[in-house]
C-alpha positions as a printed Julia matrix, in Angstrom:
82×3 Matrix{Float64}:
 208.37  300.0   348.02
 212.03  299.01  347.47
 211.04  295.65  346.14
 209.55  297.34  342.73
 212.68  300.02  342.51
 215.09  296.82  342.37
 212.24  296.04  338.78
 213.1   299.09  337.09
 216.43  298.96  337.32
 216.69  295.64  337.02
 214.62  295.98  333.78
 216.17  299.42  332.49
 219.38  297.21  332.55
 218.0   295.38  330.51
 216.42  297.73  327.72
 219.82  298.73  328.31
 221.34  295.84  327.41
 219.51  294.63  324.45
 219.41  298.4   322.47
 223.54  297.95  322.47
 223.42  294.13  320.86
 220.45  294.74  319.1
 222.65  296.82  316.46
 225.52  294.08  316.41
 223.21  290.58  316.16
 221.75  292.96  313.47
 225.39  293.96  311.36
 226.41  290.35  311.93
 223.07  289.51  310.56
 223.09  291.57  307.11
 226.97  290.43  306.98
 226.06  286.19  306.72
 224.0   286.91  304.7
 225.8   288.89  302.32
 228.29  285.97  302.62
 225.99  283.48  301.78
 225.02  284.82  299.09
 228.08  285.81  297.68
 229.39  282.04  298.34
 226.22  280.79  296.32
 226.49  282.93  293.37
 230.14  281.84  293.07
 229.26  278.42  293.16
 225.82  278.75  291.13
 228.51  280.19  288.14
 231.66  277.68  289.29
 228.87  275.03  288.34
 227.95  277.01  285.44
 231.1   277.13  283.85
 232.26  273.66  284.65
 229.18  271.98  282.82
 229.28  274.32  279.69
 232.32  275.13  279.89
 233.71  271.62  278.95
 231.69  271.59  275.66
 232.5   275.41  273.96
 236.49  273.32  274.2
 237.79  272.53  270.46
 237.89  268.47  271.04
 241.43  267.49  269.93
 240.97  264.8   266.38
 240.25  260.95  266.65
 243.44  259.44  265.57
 243.22  258.08  262.0
 242.84  254.08  263.21
 240.3   254.44  265.36
 238.01  256.62  262.41
 235.8   254.58  260.32
 236.65  253.89  256.67
 234.11  254.42  254.52
 234.44  252.32  251.27
 230.9   251.55  248.83
 228.8   248.75  249.37
 227.35  247.04  246.4
 224.15  248.02  247.24
 225.39  251.82  246.69
 226.74  252.95  243.77
 228.95  255.72  243.51
 227.81  259.85  242.78
 229.03  260.01  238.5
 227.55  262.99  237.54
 226.46  261.43  234.44
């Protein structure tokens, strides 16, 4: 009869230990999940800003030497309005 009582005491001890660690594990899981979600959202926003933020900034004008010169070729006529 004694070994059975010892098994019940060990089982009760494990149940108490598990019931104490279960909220800790649940809390750690929630904190980790929220942290990963916030980090993922932050990186997504930063990535979007880097991808589309450069296009919205005003481009500096090119130097005059780099622009092609506009000239009329013999097949083109200047529009005079007549």
